[in-house]
N, C-alpha and C positions, 0 to 999 in steps of 0.2 A: 471440857468434855473429852473423855477418852474415847478413841475410835478403835474399832476392832479391824485389823488389817487381814486381808486374805493372802496369806503367804503361800498357799497351795497353788492358786491360779495366778497370783500376781495382780489381780484386778484391784484397781484403786490405789496401787502403790505409788503412782506418779503424784499423788496428793500428799505423800508423807512429808511431814514438817517437823518431826521430832527426832533429833539426832540420837537421843537416848533409846528410842524405840528401835532405831537401826542397829545400834550397838547390841541391844538385847537379842535381836534377830540374828545377828552375826554370831553371837555366842551360842545360840541354839542351833546354828547350822541351817537356817532356813534357806529356801530357794528364793529366787528372784531378787537377790540383794542388789544386783546391778540396776534393776528397774527402780528399786527404792532409793538407790544412790542418786539416780537422775531426778527423782522426785525431790530429794533434799536439795539438789543443786537449783531446782526451780523455786523451791519454797523457803529454803534456809541456807543461802549461799555461804555464809561465814562458817558454818559448822561441817562442811562436807569434805574438806581436803583429806583428813586422815581416813575417813570412811571410804572415799573413792579409791585410795591406794589399797585399802583392805579388800575392797570388792574386786579389784584386779588380781590380787594375790589369791583370792578364794575361788577363782574361776574353776569350774569343773570340766572345762574343755580339755580332753586329753591331747597331749602333744608328744612328739618324739624327740623334742629337744632342738629341732631345727627352727630357724627363723621362718616366719610365714612365707617370705619370698623364696626360700630354698625348698620349702615343702611343696610348693606348687610349680616349681621350675620344671621345665621340660627336660627330660633326660635324653642324652644323645643316644642314637641308635634306634 
């Protein structure tokens, strides 16, 4: 049975169990790929490693190039 995933809200993506569906969503540039990768880890652990690294690379969180510890470090003065 093919399931329709809600990529807009991310609802139900923790139940994702099809690595090919994750790949297709990645190619489409869907949101909530991290949630779906966690779902794959729960439901299909052998197929998630390449996808998990892709999910980290596709993070949409802007950074200034500094490591997290330096970004939040207290500045002198």
